[in-house]
TORRO-672922 format. One record per residue (C-alpha): residue in three letters; chain; y, x, z. Coordinates in steps of 0.25 Angstrom, whole numbers, plus 2048, in hexadecimal, padded with zeros to 3 digits. Each point is the difference from the previous one (the first is absolute). Example, Ala and Ser with C-alpha at 12.3 -4.5 7.8 and 13.67 -1.06 7.14 Angstrom:
REM TORRO-672922
NODE  residu  chaine    Y    X    Z
NODE     ALA       A  7EE  831  81F
NODE     SER       A  80E  806  7FE
This chain:
REM TORRO-672922
NODE  residu  chaine    Y    X    Z
NODE     MET       A  985  749  132
NODE     THR       A  803  80A  80B
NODE     GLY       A  7F4  807  805
NODE     LYS       A  7FA  80C  807
NODE     ILE       A  7FD  80E  7FD
NODE     THR       A  7F0  805  801
NODE     PHE       A  7FA  80F  7FF
NODE     SER       A  7F3  806  7FF
NODE     VAL       A  7F9  80A  801
NODE     PHE       A  7F2  806  7FA
NODE     VAL       A  7F8  809  80A
NODE     HIS       A  7F5  80A  801
NODE     LEU       A  7FF  80E  806
NODE     LYS       A  80B  809  7FC
NODE     SER       A  808  80D  803
NODE     GLY       A  80B  7FF  80A
NODE     ARG       A  80C  7FE  7F5
NODE     HIS       A  80A  7F7  804
NODE     LYS       A  80E  802  802
NODE     SER       A  807  7FC  80F
NODE     LEU       A  809  7F2  801
NODE     SER       A  80C  801  808
NODE     LYS       A  7FC  7FC  80E
NODE     ILE       A  803  7F0  803
NODE     ARG       A  7FB  7F9  80C
NODE     VAL       A  7FA  7F3  7F9
NODE     GLU       A  7F7  7F9  80C
NODE     ARG       A  7F4  7FC  7FC
NODE     THR       A  7F9  7F2  801
NODE     ASN       A  7F4  7F8  7FD
NODE     ILE       A  7F5  80E  7FD
NODE     THR       A  7F3  7FB  7FD
NODE     TYR       A  7F7  80D  7FE
NODE     PRO       A  7F3  7FF  7F6
NODE     SER       A  7F4  801  808
NODE     VAL       A  7F8  80D  802
NODE     VAL       A  7F8  7FE  7F3
NODE     GLU       A  80B  7FD  7F7
NODE     GLN       A  808  80C  806
NODE     ASN       A  7F3  808  7FC
NODE     ASN       A  801  7FA  7F2
NODE     LEU       A  80D  805  7FD
NODE     CYS       A  7FB  80E  801
NODE     ARG       A  7F6  7FD  7F4
NODE     ALA       A  807  7F6  7F8
NODE     PRO       A  80F  7FC  7FA
NODE     VAL       A  808  7F6  809
NODE     VAL       A  80D  7FB  7FD
NODE     VAL       A  80C  7FD  808
NODE     GLY       A  808  7F4  7FF
NODE     VAL       A  811  801  806
NODE     ASP       A  805  7F2  7FF
NODE     ILE       A  810  801  803
NODE     GLY       A  809  7F5  802
NODE     GLY       A  80F  800  802
NODE     THR       A  7FC  802  810
NODE     LYS       A  7F0  803  800
NODE     VAL       A  7F6  80A  7FB
NODE     ALA       A  7F3  7FD  800
NODE     ALA       A  7F5  80A  7FD
NODE     GLY       A  7F1  7FE  7FC
NODE     LEU       A  7F3  809  7FD
NODE     VAL       A  7FA  7FA  7F3
NODE     ASN       A  7F3  803  7FC
NODE     ALA       A  7FA  802  7F0
NODE     GLU       A  7FB  7EF  802
NODE     GLY       A  80D  7FB  804
NODE     LYS       A  7FE  7FF  810
NODE     ILE       A  80B  804  808
NODE     LEU       A  7F9  808  80C
NODE     ALA       A  80C  802  808
NODE     ARG       A  810  7FB  802
NODE     ASN       A  80A  807  807
NODE     ARG       A  80D  7FA  801
NODE     THR       A  80F  806  803
NODE     PRO       A  80E  7FC  7FC
NODE     MET       A  808  803  7F7
NODE     ILE       A  810  808  7FF
NODE     THR       A  808  7FB  7F6
NODE     ALA       A  80E  806  803
NODE     GLY       A  805  810  800
NODE     ALA       A  7FA  807  7F5
NODE     ALA       A  7F4  7FD  7F7
NODE     ALA       A  7F9  80A  807
NODE     ASN       A  7FE  7F8  80D
NODE     GLY       A  7F8  7F7  7F7
NODE     LEU       A  7F8  80A  7FA
NODE     ALA       A  7FC  805  80F
NODE     ALA       A  7FD  7F2  804
NODE     VAL       A  7F5  7FF  7F6
NODE     ALA       A  7FB  80D  804
NODE     THR       A  800  7FA  80E
NODE     SER       A  7F8  7F5  7FA
NODE     ILE       A  7F6  808  7F9
NODE     ARG       A  7FE  80A  80C
NODE     GLY       A  7FC  7F5  809
NODE     LEU       A  7F3  7FD  7F8
NODE     PHE       A  7FA  80E  804
NODE     HIS       A  7FB  804  80E
NODE     ASP       A  808  80E  7FD
NODE     ALA       A  80A  807  7F6
NODE     SER       A  7F5  808  7FA
NODE     SER       A  7FA  7F5  7FA
NODE     GLN       A  80B  7FE  7F9
NODE     ASN       A  7FD  80B  7F6
NODE     GLN       A  7F5  7F6  7FB
NODE     ILE       A  80A  7F8  7F6
NODE     ALA       A  7FF  802  7F2
NODE     ALA       A  807  7F6  7F9
NODE     VAL       A  80D  7F8  805
NODE     GLY       A  801  7F0  7FA
NODE     ILE       A  80D  7F9  802
NODE     CYS       A  804  7F2  7FE
NODE     ALA       A  80F  7F9  802
NODE     PRO       A  807  7F3  7FF
NODE     GLY       A  808  805  7F5
NODE     PRO       A  807  803  7F8
NODE     LEU       A  7FA  80D  7FC
NODE     ASN       A  7FB  809  7F4
NODE     PRO       A  7F2  800  801
NODE     THR       A  800  80C  7F7
NODE     THR       A  809  808  808
NODE     GLY       A  7FC  7FC  80D
NODE     VAL       A  80F  7FD  804
NODE     ILE       A  803  7F5  809
NODE     LEU       A  80D  7FA  7FB
NODE     ASN       A  808  7F6  808
NODE     PRO       A  7F7  7F8  80B
NODE     PRO       A  809  7F7  808
NODE     ASN       A  7FA  801  80D
NODE     LEU       A  800  80F  7FE
NODE     ALA       A  80B  804  7FC
NODE     ILE       A  7FE  80F  806
NODE     TRP       A  7F7  803  7F3
NODE     HIS       A  80A  7FC  7F6
NODE     ASN       A  7FB  807  7F2
NODE     TYR       A  7F8  806  809
NODE     PRO       A  7F5  80B  7FA
NODE     LEU       A  7F5  7FC  809
NODE     ALA       A  7F5  804  7F8
NODE     GLU       A  806  80F  7FE
NODE     GLU       A  802  801  80E
NODE     MET       A  7F4  7FB  805
NODE     ARG       A  7FA  809  7F6
NODE     ARG       A  808  80C  806
NODE     VAL       A  7FD  7FE  80D
NODE     TYR       A  7F0  7FD  800
NODE     ASN       A  7FE  808  7F3
NODE     VAL       A  7F7  7F6  7F7
NODE     PRO       A  801  7F6  7F5
NODE     VAL       A  808  7F3  803
NODE     ARG       A  7FE  7F3  7FA
NODE     ILE       A  80C  7F5  802
NODE     ASP       A  800  7F2  7FC
NODE     ASN       A  804  7F1  802
NODE     ASP       A  7FB  7F9  80E
NODE     ALA       A  7FC  7F6  7F9
NODE     ASN       A  7F9  806  7F4
NODE     ALA       A  7F9  809  80A
NODE     ALA       A  7FB  7F6  808
NODE     ALA       A  7FA  7F9  7F2
NODE     LEU       A  7F8  80B  7FE
NODE     ALA       A  7FB  801  80D
NODE     GLU       A  7FC  7F2  7FD
NODE     ALA       A  7FB  805  7F4
NODE     LYS       A  7F5  809  804
NODE     TRP       A  7FE  7FD  80E
NODE     GLY       A  802  7F1  803
NODE     ALA       A  803  7F3  7FB
NODE     GLY       A  800  807  7F2
NODE     ARG       A  7F4  809  7FF
NODE     GLY       A  7F9  7FE  7F2
NODE     TYR       A  80B  7F7  7FA
NODE     ARG       A  806  809  7F3
NODE     ASN       A  80D  7F8  800
NODE     PHE       A  807  7FE  80D
NODE     PHE       A  80B  7F9  807
NODE     TYR       A  806  801  80D
NODE     ALA       A  80B  7F9  808
NODE     THR       A  804  801  80D
NODE     VAL       A  807  7F4  807
NODE     GLY       A  808  804  80C
NODE     THR       A  810  801  802
NODE     GLY       A  7FF  801  7F1
NODE     ILE       A  7F6  800  7F5
NODE     GLY       A  7FC  80E  7FA
NODE     THR       A  7F6  800  7F4
NODE     GLY       A  7F7  80C  7FA
NODE     MET       A  7F6  800  7F3
NODE     VAL       A  7F6  808  801
NODE     LEU       A  7FB  800  7EF
NODE     ASP       A  7F3  809  7FC
NODE     GLY       A  800  805  80E
NODE     ARG       A  80E  807  800
NODE     ILE       A  80D  7FA  805
NODE     PHE       A  80A  7F9  7F6
NODE     HIS       A  80C  808  7FF
NODE     GLY       A  807  7FC  7F4
NODE     LYS       A  80C  80A  7F9
NODE     THR       A  807  806  80B
NODE     GLY       A  7F6  7FB  80D
NODE     ALA       A  807  7F3  804
NODE     ALA       A  7F6  7F7  7F9
NODE     ALA       A  7FB  7F4  809
NODE     GLU       A  809  7FB  807
NODE     GLY       A  7FA  7F0  800
NODE     GLY       A  808  7FD  80C
NODE     HIS       A  80C  800  7F8
NODE     LEU       A  7FB  7F6  7F6
NODE     GLY       A  808  7F4  802
NODE     ILE       A  7FA  7F5  7FD
NODE     ASP       A  80E  7F7  804
NODE     ARG       A  80C  803  7F9
NODE     ASN       A  808  7F7  808
NODE     GLY       A  7F9  805  80D
NODE     PRO       A  807  807  80B
NODE     VAL       A  805  80F  7FD
NODE     CYS       A  7F4  809  804
NODE     ASN       A  804  80E  806
NODE     CYS       A  7FE  807  7F3
NODE     GLY       A  80D  7F9  7FB
NODE     LYS       A  7F6  7F4  7F7
NODE     ARG       A  7FF  7F5  803
NODE     GLY       A  7F5  7F8  803
NODE     CYS       A  7F4  80C  802
NODE     ILE       A  7F2  7FB  805
NODE     GLU       A  806  809  80C
NODE     THR       A  80B  7FA  802
NODE     LEU       A  7F8  7F1  800
NODE     ALA       A  7F2  802  807
NODE     ALA       A  801  80D  808
NODE     GLY       A  7FF  7FF  80F
NODE     PRO       A  80F  800  801
NODE     ALA       A  800  7F4  7F7
NODE     ILE       A  7F5  7FB  807
NODE     ALA       A  80A  7FF  80A
NODE     ARG       A  80C  7F9  7FB
NODE     ARG       A  7FA  7F6  7FA
NODE     ALA       A  7FB  7FB  80B
NODE     ARG       A  80D  801  808
NODE     GLN       A  806  7F8  7F7
NODE     LYS       A  7F6  7F6  800
NODE     LEU       A  800  800  80F
NODE     VAL       A  810  7FB  800
NODE     GLU       A  7F9  7F3  7FC
NODE     ASN       A  7F5  7FF  806
NODE     PRO       A  802  801  811
NODE     SER       A  7F2  7FC  802
NODE     SER       A  7F9  80C  7FB
NODE     VAL       A  7F7  809  808
NODE     LEU       A  808  80B  7FB
NODE     TRP       A  80A  7FC  809
NODE     GLU       A  7F6  802  80D
NODE     ILE       A  7FE  80C  7F9
NODE     ALA       A  80C  808  7FF
NODE     SER       A  805  7FC  80D
NODE     GLY       A  80A  7F5  7FB
NODE     ASP       A  807  80C  7F8
NODE     ILE       A  7FF  7FE  7F2
NODE     GLN       A  803  80D  7FC
NODE     THR       A  7F4  807  806
NODE     VAL       A  7F9  7F9  7F5
NODE     SER       A  7F6  80B  7FA
NODE     SER       A  7F5  7FE  7F7
NODE     GLU       A  7F6  802  808
NODE     MET       A  807  7F4  80A
NODE     VAL       A  7FD  7F7  7F2
NODE     GLY       A  7F0  806  801
NODE     ARG       A  7FF  7FB  80F
NODE     ALA       A  807  7F2  7FD
NODE     LEU       A  7F8  800  7F2
NODE     ALA       A  7F2  800  80A
NODE     LEU       A  807  7F5  808
NODE     ASN       A  800  7F8  7F2
NODE     ASP       A  80D  7FF  803
NODE     PRO       A  808  7FA  7F4
NODE     VAL       A  80C  809  7FC
NODE     ALA       A  7F7  80B  802
NODE     LYS       A  7F5  7F8  7F6
NODE     GLU       A  80C  7FE  7F8
NODE     VAL       A  804  80E  7FE
NODE     MET       A  7F4  805  7FE
NODE     ARG       A  7FE  7F8  7F3
NODE     GLU       A  80D  805  7FB
NODE     THR       A  7FC  80E  801
NODE     LEU       A  7F1  800  7FB
NODE     ASP       A  806  7F9  7F4
NODE     MET       A  80B  809  7FE
NODE     LEU       A  7F5  80D  802
NODE     ALA       A  7F6  7F7  7F6
NODE     TYR       A  80B  7FF  7F7
NODE     TRP       A  805  80F  801
NODE     LEU       A  7F1  806  7FE
NODE     GLY       A  7FD  7F7  7F5
NODE     SER       A  809  808  7F7
NODE     ILE       A  7FB  80B  805
NODE     ILE       A  7F4  7FC  7FB
NODE     ASP       A  805  7FC  7F3
NODE     LEU       A  806  80F  7FE
NODE     LEU       A  7F5  809  805
NODE     GLU       A  7F4  7F8  802
NODE     PRO       A  7FA  809  80C
NODE     ASP       A  7F3  7FF  804
NODE     ALA       A  804  7FC  80D
NODE     ILE       A  80B  7FD  80B
NODE     ALA       A  801  806  80E
NODE     ILE       A  80A  7FC  809
NODE     GLY       A  803  808  80C
NODE     GLY       A  80D  800  809
NODE     GLY       A  805  7FB  80E
NODE     VAL       A  800  7F2  7FB
NODE     SER       A  7F1  801  7F8
NODE     SER       A  7FA  7F9  80E
NODE     LEU       A  809  7F4  7FF
NODE     LEU       A  7FC  7FE  7F1
NODE     ALA       A  7F0  805  801
NODE     PRO       A  7FC  7F2  803
NODE     PHE       A  808  7FB  7F3
NODE     LEU       A  7FB  80A  7F5
NODE     ASP       A  7F7  7F6  7F9
NODE     GLU       A  80C  7F6  801
NODE     ILE       A  808  80B  7F9
NODE     ARG       A  7F4  803  7F4
NODE     GLU       A  800  7EE  7FD
NODE     HIS       A  80D  801  7FF
NODE     TRP       A  7FF  80A  7F5
NODE     ARG       A  7FB  7F4  7F6
NODE     GLY       A  80F  7FC  7FD
NODE     ALA       A  807  80D  803
NODE     CYS       A  7FB  809  7F6
NODE     ILE       A  7FC  7FE  7F2
NODE     ASN       A  7F3  80A  800
NODE     PRO       A  7F1  7FB  7FD
NODE     HIS       A  7F9  808  80A
NODE     ALA       A  809  800  80B
NODE     MET       A  7F7  7F9  80A
NODE     ASP       A  7F6  80B  7FF
NODE     ILE       A  80B  80B  805
NODE     PRO       A  7FC  800  80F
NODE     LEU       A  80D  800  809
NODE     VAL       A  7FB  807  80F
NODE     LEU       A  807  806  80A
NODE     ALA       A  804  80F  801
NODE     HIS       A  7F4  808  80A
NODE     TYR       A  80B  80A  805
NODE     GLY       A  80A  7F8  808
NODE     GLU       A  80B  808  809
NODE     ASP       A  7F6  80C  7FC
NODE     ALA       A  805  7FE  7F1
NODE     GLY       A  80B  80B  800
NODE     ILE       A  7F7  80A  808
NODE     ALA       A  7F3  7FC  7F6
NODE     GLY       A  80A  800  7F5
NODE     ALA       A  805  80D  802
NODE     ALA       A  7F3  805  7FE
NODE     ALA       A  7FB  7FA  7F6
NODE     LEU       A  80A  809  7F8
NODE     CYS       A  7FA  80C  802
NODE     GLU       A  7F2  7FE  7FB
């Protein structure tokens, strides 16, 4: 699943010690600063800066010890030229969170989460498809060189799972499973309060568990992955297929007659209007997600499961229905005791997840 790269930074009062980056002009947008009281608190307690990087943007935020995001900043990401250009774009986003340059001397540690593939031990970004300038790029080392602070790195879904376990929907649970459903499906496992990485750091690719060996080919090359069957594009694809034989569906009107524009968001709007095509697409989606999560339960038996990501709002009214389908989708006799809830962090999951890595 393609995704995003995230930085996070613990900050408290420190003397100036940061090396400068090359100057690259990057426009700052959508800046929200903390209140005067919260700004004063920055001088008294550690605060985290999380930076969420995608193929086109960098979103940064100040996060306190309770996981509350106090301020946000959004800037464009630079994906052309030298690898240092991307690094400079990240620094610009971080810099935009502070009222003056000297405040950056408060930075004490940096955490980075990325979509992968990556090595969480060495901090090397291996080959992200939407950030080609960072091929085999030692991002953690470069951040340490620039800021002279400890640096952590991990997968974005893993980091979001940790944030939910610490501060969000998984708080208070010993073993927690997180799934983000959007343009793909990413997952993370927090066991005994720690991210489960497996032997090499490549564990928890739950979105690429196959549930249909004859299903469509996933972007990963396998057939029948849950990602290619139940993520946002899959929901839209099945709706488009059904529209060919359903000319009276309200989806035609919502899509202005252009079947190629149908999206999962449009399916949600049609569902609210009780459209038969949308209802059938959602029934199929819920069945597949229930079957998949049933297998997760049989394998891991987590204390709780949370669903996040861009499609989570579409799934929200049906979480109880998914749980009910577990009765025939897994053999665990205690499956119905496992809560299935919405994740606490929405579009801020990357910022919060990065912050969680540093504690």
